[in-house]
A tleap script that builds the chain and sets N, CA, C and O, in Angstrom:
source leaprc.protein.ff14SB
mol = sequence {
  NMET ILE THR ASP ASN ASP LYS GLU ILE PHE
  LEU CYS HIE PHE PRO VAL SER ASP TRP CYS
  ARG ALA ARG HIE GLY SER TRP HIE ILE TYR
  GLY HIE ILE HIE ASN LYS LYS ASN ASP VAL
  TYR ALA PHE MET LYS THR LYS GLU ARG ALA
  LEU ASN ALA ALA ALA CYS ILE SER GLY TYR
  ALA THR VAL SER PHE ASP GLU LEU VAL ARG
  ASN ASN ASN MET PHE GLN ALA ASP LYS TYR
  SER GLY SER VAL LEU ARG GLN ASP CPRO
}
set mol.1.N position { -27.988 -33.842 -1.614 }
set mol.1.CA position { -28.543 -35.141 -1.266 }
set mol.1.C position { -28.961 -35.810 -2.571 }
set mol.1.O position { -29.654 -35.217 -3.398 }
set mol.2.N position { -28.528 -37.047 -2.735 }
set mol.2.CA position { -28.962 -37.841 -3.872 }
set mol.2.C position { -29.631 -39.110 -3.345 }
set mol.2.O position { -29.470 -39.475 -2.181 }
set mol.3.N position { -30.369 -39.761 -4.206 }
set mol.3.CA position { -30.988 -41.029 -3.853 }
set mol.3.C position { -30.488 -42.087 -4.815 }
set mol.3.O position { -30.498 -41.887 -6.030 }
set mol.4.N position { -30.053 -43.203 -4.276 }
set mol.4.CA position { -29.596 -44.344 -5.068 }
set mol.4.C position { -30.368 -45.558 -4.581 }
set mol.4.O position { -30.111 -46.073 -3.492 }
set mol.5.N position { -31.323 -46.017 -5.398 }
set mol.5.CA position { -32.241 -47.080 -4.982 }
set mol.5.C position { -32.912 -46.663 -3.677 }
set mol.5.O position { -33.656 -45.682 -3.665 }
set mol.6.N position { -32.677 -47.360 -2.603 }
set mol.6.CA position { -33.323 -47.028 -1.336 }
set mol.6.C position { -32.432 -46.221 -0.398 }
set mol.6.O position { -32.790 -46.010 0.761 }
set mol.7.N position { -31.277 -45.767 -0.882 }
set mol.7.CA position { -30.330 -45.045 -0.030 }
set mol.7.C position { -30.363 -43.547 -0.307 }
set mol.7.O position { -30.309 -43.125 -1.462 }
set mol.8.N position { -30.451 -42.752 0.741 }
set mol.8.CA position { -30.257 -41.315 0.633 }
set mol.8.C position { -28.798 -41.051 0.973 }
set mol.8.O position { -28.295 -41.532 1.989 }
set mol.9.N position { -28.118 -40.286 0.123 }
set mol.9.CA position { -26.679 -40.079 0.288 }
set mol.9.C position { -26.360 -38.588 0.232 }
set mol.9.O position { -26.711 -37.898 -0.725 }
set mol.10.N position { -25.698 -38.111 1.264 }
set mol.10.CA position { -25.225 -36.733 1.333 }
set mol.10.C position { -23.771 -36.735 0.881 }
set mol.10.O position { -22.942 -37.437 1.459 }
set mol.11.N position { -23.455 -35.952 -0.151 }
set mol.11.CA position { -22.098 -35.899 -0.697 }
set mol.11.C position { -21.450 -34.558 -0.354 }
set mol.11.O position { -22.064 -33.503 -0.516 }
set mol.12.N position { -20.230 -34.609 0.111 }
set mol.12.CA position { -19.483 -33.385 0.400 }
set mol.12.C position { -17.994 -33.701 0.350 }
set mol.12.O position { -17.561 -34.770 0.781 }
set mol.13.N position { -17.220 -32.765 -0.179 }
set mol.13.CA position { -15.775 -32.966 -0.214 }
set mol.13.C position { -15.211 -33.119 1.200 }
set mol.13.O position { -14.291 -33.904 1.428 }
set mol.14.N position { -15.765 -32.372 2.135 }
set mol.14.CA position { -15.276 -32.378 3.510 }
set mol.14.C position { -16.124 -33.303 4.392 }
set mol.14.O position { -17.329 -33.424 4.167 }
set mol.15.N position { -15.521 -33.954 5.384 }
set mol.15.CA position { -16.301 -34.735 6.336 }
set mol.15.C position { -17.175 -33.804 7.179 }
set mol.15.O position { -16.717 -32.761 7.646 }
set mol.16.N position { -18.414 -34.187 7.362 }
set mol.16.CA position { -19.379 -33.391 8.124 }
set mol.16.C position { -19.889 -34.263 9.273 }
set mol.16.O position { -20.288 -35.407 9.056 }
set mol.17.N position { -19.875 -33.730 10.475 }
set mol.17.CA position { -20.227 -34.549 11.633 }
set mol.17.C position { -21.724 -34.816 11.767 }
set mol.17.O position { -22.108 -35.846 12.322 }
set mol.18.N position { -22.571 -33.928 11.280 }
set mol.18.CA position { -24.013 -34.111 11.381 }
set mol.18.C position { -24.634 -33.660 10.062 }
set mol.18.O position { -24.941 -32.481 9.885 }
set mol.19.N position { -24.813 -34.584 9.156 }
set mol.19.CA position { -25.277 -34.264 7.816 }
set mol.19.C position { -26.796 -34.397 7.698 }
set mol.19.O position { -27.465 -34.924 8.586 }
set mol.20.N position { -27.307 -33.911 6.595 }
set mol.20.CA position { -28.743 -33.912 6.310 }
set mol.20.C position { -29.326 -35.327 6.423 }
set mol.20.O position { -28.849 -36.261 5.778 }
set mol.21.N position { -30.346 -35.462 7.239 }
set mol.21.CA position { -31.092 -36.706 7.441 }
set mol.21.C position { -30.242 -37.832 8.041 }
set mol.21.O position { -30.581 -39.005 7.890 }
set mol.22.N position { -29.153 -37.490 8.712 }
set mol.22.CA position { -28.296 -38.497 9.350 }
set mol.22.C position { -29.075 -39.321 10.367 }
set mol.22.O position { -28.860 -40.527 10.488 }
set mol.23.N position { -29.958 -38.690 11.080 }
set mol.23.CA position { -30.733 -39.392 12.112 }
set mol.23.C position { -31.856 -40.245 11.517 }
set mol.23.O position { -32.563 -40.955 12.232 }
set mol.24.N position { -32.001 -40.158 10.205 }
set mol.24.CA position { -33.049 -40.922 9.513 }
set mol.24.C position { -32.442 -41.977 8.583 }
set mol.24.O position { -33.125 -42.494 7.699 }
set mol.25.N position { -31.169 -42.292 8.782 }
set mol.25.CA position { -30.541 -43.381 8.047 }
set mol.25.C position { -29.830 -43.008 6.759 }
set mol.25.O position { -29.447 -43.894 5.996 }
set mol.26.N position { -29.641 -41.717 6.494 }
set mol.26.CA position { -28.916 -41.353 5.270 }
set mol.26.C position { -27.422 -41.623 5.437 }
set mol.26.O position { -26.916 -41.729 6.554 }
set mol.27.N position { -26.742 -41.730 4.324 }
set mol.27.CA position { -25.292 -41.965 4.282 }
set mol.27.C position { -24.579 -40.659 3.967 }
set mol.27.O position { -25.163 -39.749 3.379 }
set mol.28.N position { -23.323 -40.571 4.358 }
set mol.28.CA position { -22.478 -39.417 4.028 }
set mol.28.C position { -21.210 -39.950 3.361 }
set mol.28.O position { -20.468 -40.739 3.947 }
set mol.29.N position { -20.979 -39.509 2.137 }
set mol.29.CA position { -19.747 -39.861 1.426 }
set mol.29.C position { -18.914 -38.594 1.306 }
set mol.29.O position { -19.375 -37.575 0.793 }
set mol.30.N position { -17.679 -38.677 1.787 }
set mol.30.CA position { -16.800 -37.506 1.840 }
set mol.30.C position { -15.397 -37.875 1.374 }
set mol.30.O position { -15.084 -39.046 1.157 }
set mol.31.N position { -14.577 -36.871 1.229 }
set mol.31.CA position { -13.173 -37.060 0.865 }
set mol.31.C position { -12.309 -36.218 1.783 }
set mol.31.O position { -12.476 -36.246 3.002 }
set mol.32.N position { -11.401 -35.481 1.209 }
set mol.32.CA position { -10.541 -34.484 1.845 }
set mol.32.C position { -9.435 -35.053 2.730 }
set mol.32.O position { -8.305 -34.572 2.649 }
set mol.33.N position { -9.702 -36.042 3.561 }
set mol.33.CA position { -8.659 -36.481 4.496 }
set mol.33.C position { -7.771 -37.584 3.905 }
set mol.33.O position { -6.811 -38.021 4.541 }
set mol.34.N position { -8.093 -38.023 2.701 }
set mol.34.CA position { -7.327 -39.062 2.016 }
set mol.34.C position { -7.236 -40.310 2.897 }
set mol.34.O position { -8.249 -40.756 3.435 }
set mol.35.N position { -6.054 -40.870 3.051 }
set mol.35.CA position { -5.918 -42.083 3.872 }
set mol.35.C position { -5.237 -41.783 5.213 }
set mol.35.O position { -4.654 -42.672 5.833 }
set mol.36.N position { -5.315 -40.539 5.645 }
set mol.36.CA position { -4.717 -40.149 6.928 }
set mol.36.C position { -5.566 -40.675 8.078 }
set mol.36.O position { -6.794 -40.607 8.035 }
set mol.37.N position { -4.923 -41.186 9.080 }
set mol.37.CA position { -5.621 -41.646 10.284 }
set mol.37.C position { -5.320 -40.662 11.414 }
set mol.37.O position { -4.567 -40.947 12.345 }
set mol.38.N position { -5.940 -39.498 11.285 }
set mol.38.CA position { -5.732 -38.424 12.249 }
set mol.38.C position { -6.975 -38.261 13.133 }
set mol.38.O position { -7.821 -39.154 13.178 }
set mol.39.N position { -7.089 -37.132 13.832 }
set mol.39.CA position { -8.229 -36.894 14.721 }
set mol.39.C position { -9.554 -36.866 13.968 }
set mol.39.O position { -10.562 -37.367 14.465 }
set mol.40.N position { -9.556 -36.284 12.778 }
set mol.40.CA position { -10.783 -36.237 11.976 }
set mol.40.C position { -11.195 -37.659 11.599 }
set mol.40.O position { -12.368 -38.018 11.703 }
set mol.41.N position { -10.242 -38.453 11.166 }
set mol.41.CA position { -10.513 -39.857 10.842 }
set mol.41.C position { -11.083 -40.586 12.053 }
set mol.41.O position { -12.078 -41.301 11.938 }
set mol.42.N position { -10.460 -40.409 13.205 }
set mol.42.CA position { -10.903 -41.099 14.421 }
set mol.42.C position { -12.345 -40.728 14.758 }
set mol.42.O position { -13.131 -41.585 15.163 }
set mol.43.N position { -12.689 -39.454 14.590 }
set mol.43.CA position { -14.058 -39.034 14.871 }
set mol.43.C position { -15.024 -39.584 13.829 }
set mol.43.O position { -16.071 -40.121 14.191 }
set mol.44.N position { -14.698 -39.463 12.548 }
set mol.44.CA position { -15.606 -39.912 11.498 }
set mol.44.C position { -15.788 -41.426 11.521 }
set mol.44.O position { -16.818 -41.936 11.080 }
set mol.45.N position { -14.803 -42.137 12.027 }
set mol.45.CA position { -14.902 -43.595 12.139 }
set mol.45.C position { -16.043 -44.001 13.066 }
set mol.45.O position { -16.579 -45.103 12.946 }
set mol.46.N position { -16.416 -43.120 13.987 }
set mol.46.CA position { -17.515 -43.412 14.909 }
set mol.46.C position { -18.876 -43.249 14.242 }
set mol.46.O position { -19.893 -43.649 14.808 }
set mol.47.N position { -18.903 -42.673 13.060 }
set mol.47.CA position { -20.153 -42.444 12.327 }
set mol.47.C position { -20.401 -43.636 11.409 }
set mol.47.O position { -19.743 -43.779 10.378 }
set mol.48.N position { -21.341 -44.481 11.780 }
set mol.48.CA position { -21.572 -45.749 11.093 }
set mol.48.C position { -21.877 -45.591 9.601 }
set mol.48.O position { -21.491 -46.446 8.804 }
set mol.49.N position { -22.550 -44.530 9.219 }
set mol.49.CA position { -22.954 -44.364 7.825 }
set mol.49.C position { -22.147 -43.277 7.106 }
set mol.49.O position { -22.634 -42.680 6.146 }
set mol.50.N position { -20.938 -43.022 7.558 }
set mol.50.CA position { -20.042 -42.070 6.909 }
set mol.50.C position { -18.932 -42.844 6.211 }
set mol.50.O position { -18.268 -43.681 6.821 }
set mol.51.N position { -18.735 -42.554 4.914 }
set mol.51.CA position { -17.761 -43.296 4.117 }
set mol.51.C position { -16.739 -42.353 3.505 }
set mol.51.O position { -17.097 -41.356 2.876 }
set mol.52.N position { -15.479 -42.671 3.691 }
set mol.52.CA position { -14.394 -41.914 3.097 }
set mol.52.C position { -14.229 -42.379 1.650 }
set mol.52.O position { -13.931 -43.547 1.399 }
set mol.53.N position { -14.423 -41.469 0.708 }
set mol.53.CA position { -14.343 -41.813 -0.710 }
set mol.53.C position { -12.981 -41.472 -1.314 }
set mol.53.O position { -12.867 -41.327 -2.531 }
set mol.54.N position { -11.964 -41.343 -0.493 }
set mol.54.CA position { -10.628 -41.019 -1.008 }
set mol.54.C position { -10.192 -42.052 -2.033 }
set mol.54.O position { -10.314 -43.257 -1.810 }
set mol.55.N position { -9.689 -41.573 -3.147 }
set mol.55.CA position { -9.274 -42.470 -4.233 }
set mol.55.C position { -8.213 -43.465 -3.765 }
set mol.55.O position { -8.186 -44.606 -4.226 }
set mol.56.N position { -7.348 -43.042 -2.863 }
set mol.56.CA position { -6.278 -43.929 -2.404 }
set mol.56.C position { -6.820 -45.123 -1.619 }
set mol.56.O position { -6.165 -46.165 -1.570 }
set mol.57.N position { -7.984 -45.002 -1.013 }
set mol.57.CA position { -8.564 -46.117 -0.273 }
set mol.57.C position { -9.141 -47.162 -1.218 }
set mol.57.O position { -9.207 -48.345 -0.883 }
set mol.58.N position { -9.556 -46.722 -2.396 }
set mol.58.CA position { -10.138 -47.648 -3.378 }
set mol.58.C position { -9.187 -47.944 -4.531 }
set mol.58.O position { -9.616 -48.330 -5.618 }
set mol.59.N position { -7.907 -47.763 -4.289 }
set mol.59.CA position { -6.907 -48.094 -5.296 }
set mol.59.C position { -7.016 -47.264 -6.564 }
set mol.59.O position { -6.664 -47.733 -7.647 }
set mol.60.N position { -7.498 -46.037 -6.439 }
set mol.60.CA position { -7.641 -45.123 -7.575 }
set mol.60.C position { -8.525 -45.706 -8.672 }
set mol.60.O position { -8.331 -45.431 -9.856 }
set mol.61.N position { -9.491 -46.509 -8.264 }
set mol.61.CA position { -10.424 -47.132 -9.208 }
set mol.61.C position { -11.844 -46.687 -8.880 }
set mol.61.O position { -12.160 -46.353 -7.738 }
set mol.62.N position { -12.679 -46.690 -9.889 }
set mol.62.CA position { -14.098 -46.436 -9.670 }
set mol.62.C position { -14.687 -47.635 -8.956 }
set mol.62.O position { -14.452 -48.775 -9.357 }
set mol.63.N position { -15.449 -47.390 -7.906 }
set mol.63.CA position { -16.031 -48.489 -7.133 }
set mol.63.C position { -17.522 -48.256 -6.941 }
set mol.63.O position { -18.004 -47.126 -7.013 }
set mol.64.N position { -18.236 -49.332 -6.698 }
set mol.64.CA position { -19.663 -49.248 -6.404 }
set mol.64.C position { -19.849 -48.829 -4.943 }
set mol.64.O position { -18.890 -48.779 -4.173 }
set mol.65.N position { -21.083 -48.535 -4.581 }
set mol.65.CA position { -21.384 -48.187 -3.201 }
set mol.65.C position { -20.986 -49.326 -2.260 }
set mol.65.O position { -20.355 -49.097 -1.228 }
set mol.66.N position { -21.360 -50.556 -2.627 }
set mol.66.CA position { -21.025 -51.708 -1.779 }
set mol.66.C position { -19.521 -51.896 -1.645 }
set mol.66.O position { -19.038 -52.257 -0.572 }
set mol.67.N position { -18.778 -51.658 -2.714 }
set mol.67.CA position { -17.317 -51.753 -2.647 }
set mol.67.C position { -16.746 -50.649 -1.770 }
set mol.67.O position { -15.775 -50.867 -1.046 }
set mol.68.N position { -17.346 -49.466 -1.833 }
set mol.68.CA position { -16.897 -48.364 -0.980 }
set mol.68.C position { -17.105 -48.706 0.490 }
set mol.68.O position { -16.243 -48.420 1.322 }
set mol.69.N position { -18.233 -49.311 0.812 }
set mol.69.CA position { -18.493 -49.746 2.189 }
set mol.69.C position { -17.442 -50.771 2.606 }
set mol.69.O position { -16.858 -50.661 3.684 }
set mol.70.N position { -17.202 -51.766 1.754 }
set mol.70.CA position { -16.223 -52.817 2.079 }
set mol.70.C position { -14.820 -52.232 2.225 }
set mol.70.O position { -14.100 -52.583 3.160 }
set mol.71.N position { -14.426 -51.350 1.318 }
set mol.71.CA position { -13.096 -50.752 1.383 }
set mol.71.C position { -12.915 -49.943 2.660 }
set mol.71.O position { -11.844 -49.977 3.266 }
set mol.72.N position { -13.951 -49.215 3.077 }
set mol.72.CA position { -13.879 -48.460 4.325 }
set mol.72.C position { -13.758 -49.400 5.515 }
set mol.72.O position { -12.994 -49.129 6.442 }
set mol.73.N position { -14.497 -50.495 5.500 }
set mol.73.CA position { -14.390 -51.473 6.598 }
set mol.73.C position { -12.987 -52.050 6.678 }
set mol.73.O position { -12.446 -52.213 7.772 }
set mol.74.N position { -12.392 -52.361 5.534 }
set mol.74.CA position { -11.025 -52.897 5.514 }
set mol.74.C position { -10.021 -51.850 6.003 }
set mol.74.O position { -9.118 -52.163 6.778 }
set mol.75.N position { -10.186 -50.611 5.547 }
set mol.75.CA position { -9.288 -49.537 5.945 }
set mol.75.C position { -9.370 -49.303 7.454 }
set mol.75.O position { -8.347 -49.133 8.117 }
set mol.76.N position { -10.583 -49.297 7.987 }
set mol.76.CA position { -10.759 -49.065 9.421 }
set mol.76.C position { -10.261 -50.239 10.253 }
set mol.76.O position { -9.870 -50.059 11.407 }
set mol.77.N position { -10.271 -51.423 9.686 }
set mol.77.CA position { -9.786 -52.608 10.409 }
set mol.77.C position { -8.287 -52.827 10.212 }
set mol.77.O position { -7.741 -53.853 10.619 }
set mol.78.N position { -7.628 -51.853 9.582 }
set mol.78.CA position { -6.192 -51.920 9.307 }
set mol.78.C position { -5.818 -53.109 8.422 }
set mol.78.O position { -4.728 -53.667 8.550 }
set mol.79.N position { -6.721 -53.491 7.532 }
set mol.79.CA position { -6.438 -54.555 6.565 }
set mol.79.C position { -6.145 -53.968 5.197 }
set mol.79.O position { -6.138 -54.681 4.194 }
set mol.80.N position { -5.907 -52.677 5.161 }
set mol.80.CA position { -5.623 -51.957 3.919 }
set mol.80.C position { -4.119 -51.939 3.707 }
set mol.80.O position { -3.367 -51.513 4.583 }
set mol.81.N position { -3.690 -52.396 2.561 }
set mol.81.CA position { -2.248 -52.470 2.300 }
set mol.81.C position { -1.782 -51.425 1.305 }
set mol.81.O position { -0.604 -51.389 0.948 }
set mol.82.N position { -2.702 -50.567 0.847 }
set mol.82.CA position { -2.337 -49.584 -0.156 }
set mol.82.C position { -2.542 -50.099 -1.565 }
set mol.82.O position { -2.333 -49.364 -2.530 }
set mol.83.N position { -2.944 -51.334 -1.695 }
set mol.83.CA position { -3.206 -51.896 -3.018 }
set mol.83.C position { -4.668 -51.697 -3.384 }
set mol.83.O position { -5.473 -51.262 -2.561 }
set mol.84.N position { -4.995 -52.014 -4.604 }
set mol.84.CA position { -6.360 -51.863 -5.085 }
set mol.84.C position { -7.284 -52.749 -4.269 }
set mol.84.O position { -7.047 -53.947 -4.111 }
set mol.85.N position { -8.348 -52.135 -3.750 }
set mol.85.CA position { -9.311 -52.880 -2.966 }
set mol.85.C position { -10.562 -53.202 -3.782 }
set mol.85.O position { -11.538 -53.724 -3.243 }
set mol.86.N position { -10.535 -52.898 -5.058 }
set mol.86.CA position { -11.697 -53.137 -5.908 }
set mol.86.C position { -11.916 -54.628 -6.050 }
set mol.86.O position { -10.976 -55.397 -6.253 }
set mol.87.N position { -13.164 -55.018 -5.940 }
set mol.87.CA position { -13.531 -56.433 -6.079 }
set mol.87.C position { -13.787 -56.711 -7.550 }
set mol.87.O position { -14.628 -56.053 -8.162 }
set mol.88.N position { -13.087 -57.660 -8.121 }
set mol.88.CA position { -13.295 -58.009 -9.524 }
set mol.88.C position { -14.628 -58.711 -9.689 }
set mol.88.O position { -15.032 -59.489 -8.826 }
set mol.89.N position { -15.336 -58.436 -10.821 }
set mol.89.CA position { -16.641 -59.058 -11.047 }
set mol.89.C position { -16.543 -60.554 -11.221 }
set mol.89.O position { -17.559 -61.220 -11.419 }
savepdb mol mol.pdb
quit
């Protein structure tokens, strides 16, 4: 668990369905499933504060927390084209 400003964030390579302090508003950032839209993706999509940090979703670029949230929203809304989703400053 790390803290970034006012956010508590649980980091794990694998998606976890019930992470530390999830019921208290913490976030979960995970990888492992890449950009696959399989059963694990479908389940994790129901978790409002779970973010897929797969490099392919963020165009293989370093992104901020807010960009990661936006990229996940675009990916889940099928507005992801496989191109870089990083927002230029």
